[in-house]
Jmol script that loads the backbone (N, CA, C; Angstrom):
load data "model"
ATOM      1  N   UNK A   1      35.029 -36.161  12.178  1.00  0.00           N
ATOM      2  CA  UNK A   1      34.167 -35.470  13.119  1.00  0.00           C
ATOM      3  C   UNK A   1      34.877 -34.265  13.731  1.00  0.00           C
ATOM      4  N   UNK A   2      36.167 -34.354  13.956  1.00  0.00           N
ATOM      5  CA  UNK A   2      36.872 -33.232  14.574  1.00  0.00           C
ATOM      6  C   UNK A   2      36.926 -32.031  13.627  1.00  0.00           C
ATOM      7  N   UNK A   3      36.975 -32.270  12.313  1.00  0.00           N
ATOM      8  CA  UNK A   3      36.971 -31.157  11.369  1.00  0.00           C
ATOM      9  C   UNK A   3      35.649 -30.407  11.430  1.00  0.00           C
ATOM     10  N   UNK A   4      34.570 -31.115  11.586  1.00  0.00           N
ATOM     11  CA  UNK A   4      33.259 -30.484  11.688  1.00  0.00           C
ATOM     12  C   UNK A   4      33.159 -29.660  12.973  1.00  0.00           C
ATOM     13  N   UNK A   5      33.690 -30.184  14.057  1.00  0.00           N
ATOM     14  CA  UNK A   5      33.675 -29.455  15.322  1.00  0.00           C
ATOM     15  C   UNK A   5      34.529 -28.193  15.234  1.00  0.00           C
ATOM     16  N   UNK A   6      35.671 -28.277  14.576  1.00  0.00           N
ATOM     17  CA  UNK A   6      36.518 -27.101  14.393  1.00  0.00           C
ATOM     18  C   UNK A   6      35.853 -26.076  13.482  1.00  0.00           C
ATOM     19  N   UNK A   7      35.092 -26.536  12.514  1.00  0.00           N
ATOM     20  CA  UNK A   7      34.416 -25.636  11.582  1.00  0.00           C
ATOM     21  C   UNK A   7      33.371 -24.774  12.293  1.00  0.00           C
ATOM     22  N   UNK A   8      32.649 -25.358  13.244  1.00  0.00           N
ATOM     23  CA  UNK A   8      31.587 -24.648  13.947  1.00  0.00           C
ATOM     24  C   UNK A   8      32.052 -24.022  15.266  1.00  0.00           C
ATOM     25  N   UNK A   9      33.337 -24.051  15.540  1.00  0.00           N
ATOM     26  CA  UNK A   9      33.866 -23.470  16.770  1.00  0.00           C
ATOM     27  C   UNK A   9      33.775 -21.945  16.701  1.00  0.00           C
ATOM     28  N   UNK A  10      33.425 -21.316  17.813  1.00  0.00           N
ATOM     29  CA  UNK A  10      33.280 -19.862  17.873  1.00  0.00           C
ATOM     30  C   UNK A  10      34.247 -19.297  18.898  1.00  0.00           C
ATOM     31  N   UNK A  11      34.967 -18.261  18.513  1.00  0.00           N
ATOM     32  CA  UNK A  11      35.840 -17.558  19.436  1.00  0.00           C
ATOM     33  C   UNK A  11      35.044 -16.395  20.028  1.00  0.00           C
ATOM     34  N   UNK A  12      34.424 -16.626  21.186  1.00  0.00           N
ATOM     35  CA  UNK A  12      33.531 -15.645  21.791  1.00  0.00           C
ATOM     36  C   UNK A  12      34.273 -14.377  22.185  1.00  0.00           C
ATOM     37  N   UNK A  13      35.529 -14.494  22.558  1.00  0.00           N
ATOM     38  CA  UNK A  13      36.294 -13.333  22.998  1.00  0.00           C
ATOM     39  C   UNK A  13      36.639 -12.401  21.835  1.00  0.00           C
ATOM     40  N   UNK A  14      36.683 -12.932  20.620  1.00  0.00           N
ATOM     41  CA  UNK A  14      37.068 -12.118  19.463  1.00  0.00           C
ATOM     42  C   UNK A  14      35.871 -11.472  18.774  1.00  0.00           C
ATOM     43  N   UNK A  15      34.668 -11.673  19.303  1.00  0.00           N
ATOM     44  CA  UNK A  15      33.478 -11.117  18.662  1.00  0.00           C
ATOM     45  C   UNK A  15      33.408  -9.611  18.892  1.00  0.00           C
ATOM     46  N   UNK A  16      33.078  -8.888  17.827  1.00  0.00           N
ATOM     47  CA  UNK A  16      32.961  -7.429  17.911  1.00  0.00           C
ATOM     48  C   UNK A  16      31.541  -7.057  18.321  1.00  0.00           C
ATOM     49  N   UNK A  17      31.309  -5.761  18.476  1.00  0.00           N
ATOM     50  CA  UNK A  17      29.976  -5.269  18.838  1.00  0.00           C
ATOM     51  C   UNK A  17      28.954  -5.647  17.761  1.00  0.00           C
ATOM     52  N   UNK A  18      29.350  -5.528  16.508  1.00  0.00           N
ATOM     53  CA  UNK A  18      28.429  -5.873  15.417  1.00  0.00           C
ATOM     54  C   UNK A  18      28.112  -7.368  15.401  1.00  0.00           C
ATOM     55  N   UNK A  19      29.070  -8.200  15.764  1.00  0.00           N
ATOM     56  CA  UNK A  19      28.819  -9.634  15.867  1.00  0.00           C
ATOM     57  C   UNK A  19      27.788  -9.925  16.955  1.00  0.00           C
ATOM     58  N   UNK A  20      27.930  -9.260  18.113  1.00  0.00           N
ATOM     59  CA  UNK A  20      26.994  -9.470  19.218  1.00  0.00           C
ATOM     60  C   UNK A  20      25.591  -8.982  18.861  1.00  0.00           C
ATOM     61  N   UNK A  21      25.521  -7.835  18.194  1.00  0.00           N
ATOM     62  CA  UNK A  21      24.213  -7.307  17.787  1.00  0.00           C
ATOM     63  C   UNK A  21      23.542  -8.272  16.812  1.00  0.00           C
ATOM     64  N   UNK A  22      24.301  -8.779  15.854  1.00  0.00           N
ATOM     65  CA  UNK A  22      23.754  -9.744  14.897  1.00  0.00           C
ATOM     66  C   UNK A  22      23.303 -11.020  15.572  1.00  0.00           C
ATOM     67  N   UNK A  23      24.066 -11.502  16.530  1.00  0.00           N
ATOM     68  CA  UNK A  23      23.701 -12.709  17.267  1.00  0.00           C
ATOM     69  C   UNK A  23      22.414 -12.496  18.051  1.00  0.00           C
ATOM     70  N   UNK A  24      22.310 -11.368  18.743  1.00  0.00           N
ATOM     71  CA  UNK A  24      21.120 -11.083  19.544  1.00  0.00           C
ATOM     72  C   UNK A  24      19.891 -10.925  18.657  1.00  0.00           C
ATOM     73  N   UNK A  25      20.037 -10.233  17.526  1.00  0.00           N
ATOM     74  CA  UNK A  25      18.902 -10.080  16.606  1.00  0.00           C
ATOM     75  C   UNK A  25      18.474 -11.411  16.007  1.00  0.00           C
ATOM     76  N   UNK A  26      19.433 -12.257  15.665  1.00  0.00           N
ATOM     77  CA  UNK A  26      19.112 -13.563  15.092  1.00  0.00           C
ATOM     78  C   UNK A  26      18.383 -14.446  16.093  1.00  0.00           C
ATOM     79  N   UNK A  27      18.886 -14.501  17.311  1.00  0.00           N
ATOM     80  CA  UNK A  27      18.237 -15.315  18.348  1.00  0.00           C
ATOM     81  C   UNK A  27      16.868 -14.740  18.688  1.00  0.00           C
ATOM     82  N   UNK A  28      16.757 -13.407  18.752  1.00  0.00           N
ATOM     83  CA  UNK A  28      15.461 -12.777  19.020  1.00  0.00           C
ATOM     84  C   UNK A  28      14.448 -13.057  17.926  1.00  0.00           C
ATOM     85  N   UNK A  29      14.865 -12.995  16.669  1.00  0.00           N
ATOM     86  CA  UNK A  29      13.961 -13.295  15.552  1.00  0.00           C
ATOM     87  C   UNK A  29      13.527 -14.752  15.590  1.00  0.00           C
ATOM     88  N   UNK A  30      14.445 -15.649  15.926  1.00  0.00           N
ATOM     89  CA  UNK A  30      14.099 -17.066  16.029  1.00  0.00           C
ATOM     90  C   UNK A  30      13.068 -17.300  17.130  1.00  0.00           C
ATOM     91  N   UNK A  31      13.275 -16.694  18.291  1.00  0.00           N
ATOM     92  CA  UNK A  31      12.326 -16.869  19.395  1.00  0.00           C
ATOM     93  C   UNK A  31      10.971 -16.242  19.066  1.00  0.00           C
ATOM     94  N   UNK A  32      10.972 -15.098  18.385  1.00  0.00           N
ATOM     95  CA  UNK A  32       9.714 -14.469  17.984  1.00  0.00           C
ATOM     96  C   UNK A  32       8.954 -15.361  17.004  1.00  0.00           C
ATOM     97  N   UNK A  33       9.656 -15.975  16.062  1.00  0.00           N
ATOM     98  CA  UNK A  33       8.996 -16.857  15.100  1.00  0.00           C
ATOM     99  C   UNK A  33       8.423 -18.093  15.790  1.00  0.00           C
ATOM    100  N   UNK A  34       9.139 -18.645  16.754  1.00  0.00           N
ATOM    101  CA  UNK A  34       8.624 -19.796  17.508  1.00  0.00           C
ATOM    102  C   UNK A  34       7.354 -19.401  18.248  1.00  0.00           C
ATOM    103  N   UNK A  35       7.344 -18.205  18.882  1.00  0.00           N
ATOM    104  CA  UNK A  35       6.150 -17.753  19.600  1.00  0.00           C
ATOM    105  C   UNK A  35       4.992 -17.514  18.633  1.00  0.00           C
ATOM    106  N   UNK A  36       5.262 -16.886  17.505  1.00  0.00           N
ATOM    107  CA  UNK A  36       4.199 -16.599  16.533  1.00  0.00           C
ATOM    108  C   UNK A  36       3.605 -17.891  15.987  1.00  0.00           C
ATOM    109  N   UNK A  37       4.452 -18.848  15.621  1.00  0.00           N
ATOM    110  CA  UNK A  37       3.938 -20.118  15.100  1.00  0.00           C
ATOM    111  C   UNK A  37       3.124 -20.853  16.152  1.00  0.00           C
ATOM    112  N   UNK A  38       3.586 -20.862  17.402  1.00  0.00           N
ATOM    113  CA  UNK A  38       2.829 -21.563  18.436  1.00  0.00           C
ATOM    114  C   UNK A  38       1.502 -20.856  18.712  1.00  0.00           C
ATOM    115  N   UNK A  39       1.459 -19.531  18.580  1.00  0.00           N
ATOM    116  CA  UNK A  39       0.215 -18.787  18.786  1.00  0.00           C
ATOM    117  C   UNK A  39      -0.772 -19.049  17.641  1.00  0.00           C
ATOM    118  N   UNK A  40      -0.283 -18.994  16.416  1.00  0.00           N
ATOM    119  CA  UNK A  40      -1.158 -19.124  15.252  1.00  0.00           C
ATOM    120  C   UNK A  40      -1.693 -20.545  15.106  1.00  0.00           C
ATOM    121  N   UNK A  41      -0.871 -21.536  15.369  1.00  0.00           N
ATOM    122  CA  UNK A  41      -1.288 -22.924  15.163  1.00  0.00           C
ATOM    123  C   UNK A  41      -1.891 -23.561  16.406  1.00  0.00           C
ATOM    124  N   UNK A  42      -2.132 -22.787  17.449  1.00  0.00           N
ATOM    125  CA  UNK A  42      -2.779 -23.311  18.648  1.00  0.00           C
ATOM    126  C   UNK A  42      -4.291 -23.349  18.396  1.00  0.00           C
ATOM    127  N   UNK A  43      -4.928 -24.499  18.570  1.00  0.00           N
ATOM    128  CA  UNK A  43      -6.358 -24.612  18.251  1.00  0.00           C
ATOM    129  C   UNK A  43      -7.265 -23.693  19.061  1.00  0.00           C
ATOM    130  N   UNK A  44      -6.898 -23.331  20.273  1.00  0.00           N
ATOM    131  CA  UNK A  44      -7.794 -22.489  21.068  1.00  0.00           C
ATOM    132  C   UNK A  44      -7.791 -21.031  20.604  1.00  0.00           C
ATOM    133  N   UNK A  45      -6.871 -20.629  19.734  1.00  0.00           N
ATOM    134  CA  UNK A  45      -6.857 -19.278  19.184  1.00  0.00           C
ATOM    135  C   UNK A  45      -7.562 -19.192  17.835  1.00  0.00           C
ATOM    136  N   UNK A  46      -8.153 -20.292  17.391  1.00  0.00           N
ATOM    137  CA  UNK A  46      -8.735 -20.331  16.055  1.00  0.00           C
ATOM    138  C   UNK A  46      -9.888 -19.342  15.899  1.00  0.00           C
ATOM    139  N   UNK A  47     -10.804 -19.289  16.842  1.00  0.00           N
ATOM    140  CA  UNK A  47     -11.955 -18.387  16.718  1.00  0.00           C
ATOM    141  C   UNK A  47     -11.524 -16.920  16.696  1.00  0.00           C
ATOM    142  N   UNK A  48     -10.571 -16.561  17.528  1.00  0.00           N
ATOM    143  CA  UNK A  48     -10.096 -15.184  17.578  1.00  0.00           C
ATOM    144  C   UNK A  48      -9.454 -14.779  16.249  1.00  0.00           C
ATOM    145  N   UNK A  49      -8.673 -15.660  15.665  1.00  0.00           N
ATOM    146  CA  UNK A  49      -8.004 -15.341  14.407  1.00  0.00           C
ATOM    147  C   UNK A  49      -8.966 -15.404  13.223  1.00  0.00           C
ATOM    148  N   UNK A  50      -9.906 -16.336  13.240  1.00  0.00           N
ATOM    149  CA  UNK A  50     -10.874 -16.451  12.150  1.00  0.00           C
ATOM    150  C   UNK A  50     -11.823 -15.257  12.112  1.00  0.00           C
ATOM    151  N   UNK A  51     -12.090 -14.642  13.244  1.00  0.00           N
ATOM    152  CA  UNK A  51     -12.988 -13.490  13.255  1.00  0.00           C
ATOM    153  C   UNK A  51     -12.346 -12.267  12.596  1.00  0.00           C
ATOM    154  N   UNK A  52     -11.019 -12.275  12.445  1.00  0.00           N
ATOM    155  CA  UNK A  52     -10.316 -11.143  11.863  1.00  0.00           C
ATOM    156  C   UNK A  52      -9.780 -11.435  10.469  1.00  0.00           C
ATOM    157  N   UNK A  53     -10.182 -12.507   9.854  1.00  0.00           N
ATOM    158  CA  UNK A  53      -9.582 -12.902   8.583  1.00  0.00           C
ATOM    159  C   UNK A  53      -9.949 -11.981   7.424  1.00  0.00           C
ATOM    160  N   UNK A  54     -11.061 -11.266   7.485  1.00  0.00           N
ATOM    161  CA  UNK A  54     -11.480 -10.412   6.380  1.00  0.00           C
ATOM    162  C   UNK A  54     -11.175  -8.932   6.601  1.00  0.00           C
ATOM    163  N   UNK A  55     -10.402  -8.598   7.586  1.00  0.00           N
ATOM    164  CA  UNK A  55     -10.095  -7.201   7.875  1.00  0.00           C
ATOM    165  C   UNK A  55      -9.434  -6.496   6.685  1.00  0.00           C
ATOM    166  N   UNK A  56      -8.503  -7.091   5.970  1.00  0.00           N
ATOM    167  CA  UNK A  56      -7.893  -6.368   4.844  1.00  0.00           C
ATOM    168  C   UNK A  56      -8.875  -6.074   3.712  1.00  0.00           C
ATOM    169  N   UNK A  57      -9.967  -6.829   3.629  1.00  0.00           N
ATOM    170  CA  UNK A  57     -10.915  -6.659   2.535  1.00  0.00           C
ATOM    171  C   UNK A  57     -12.088  -5.748   2.895  1.00  0.00           C
ATOM    172  N   UNK A  58     -12.191  -5.365   4.153  1.00  0.00           N
ATOM    173  CA  UNK A  58     -13.275  -4.468   4.556  1.00  0.00           C
ATOM    174  C   UNK A  58     -13.006  -3.071   4.025  1.00  0.00           C
ATOM    175  N   UNK A  59     -14.055  -2.449   3.500  1.00  0.00           N
ATOM    176  CA  UNK A  59     -13.918  -1.089   2.968  1.00  0.00           C
ATOM    177  C   UNK A  59     -14.178  -0.102   4.093  1.00  0.00           C
ATOM    178  N   UNK A  60     -13.340   0.897   4.145  1.00  0.00           N
ATOM    179  CA  UNK A  60     -13.521   1.933   5.151  1.00  0.00           C
ATOM    180  C   UNK A  60     -14.338   3.066   4.558  1.00  0.00           C
ATOM    181  N   UNK A  61     -15.163   3.676   5.365  1.00  0.00           N
ATOM    182  CA  UNK A  61     -15.931   4.842   4.922  1.00  0.00           C
ATOM    183  C   UNK A  61     -15.100   6.085   5.212  1.00  0.00           C
ATOM    184  N   UNK A  62     -14.434   6.549   4.185  1.00  0.00           N
ATOM    185  CA  UNK A  62     -13.603   7.757   4.351  1.00  0.00           C
ATOM    186  C   UNK A  62     -14.174   8.850   3.472  1.00  0.00           C
ATOM    187  N   UNK A  63     -13.945  10.063   3.865  1.00  0.00           N
ATOM    188  CA  UNK A  63     -14.419  11.225   3.099  1.00  0.00           C
ATOM    189  C   UNK A  63     -13.356  11.734   2.147  1.00  0.00           C
ATOM    190  N   UNK A  64     -12.257  11.020   1.991  1.00  0.00           N
ATOM    191  CA  UNK A  64     -11.181  11.509   1.122  1.00  0.00           C
ATOM    192  C   UNK A  64     -11.527  11.391  -0.349  1.00  0.00           C
ATOM    193  N   UNK A  65     -12.526  10.576  -0.712  1.00  0.00           N
ATOM    194  CA  UNK A  65     -12.892  10.406  -2.102  1.00  0.00           C
ATOM    195  C   UNK A  65     -13.794  11.524  -2.601  1.00  0.00           C
ATOM    196  N   UNK A  66     -14.385  12.301  -1.717  1.00  0.00           N
ATOM    197  CA  UNK A  66     -15.338  13.353  -2.115  1.00  0.00           C
ATOM    198  C   UNK A  66     -14.655  14.573  -2.622  1.00  0.00           C
TER     199      UNK A  66
END
end "model"
wireframe off; spacefill off
backbone 0.3
color backbone group
């Protein structure tokens, strides 16, 4: 067990700017994914999301084809 603890040990004082940026981006992406999943799979948001399900397939009336 001590080998596993040593393996995952972090030297916070030795972290560079790039290490901190990577850590912040990783934690931010994780929190964003948790929020997105909780929003999408919440039953009270079903009607709002279902009303927009065909948006990519709707044809736009543009004059660029003329």
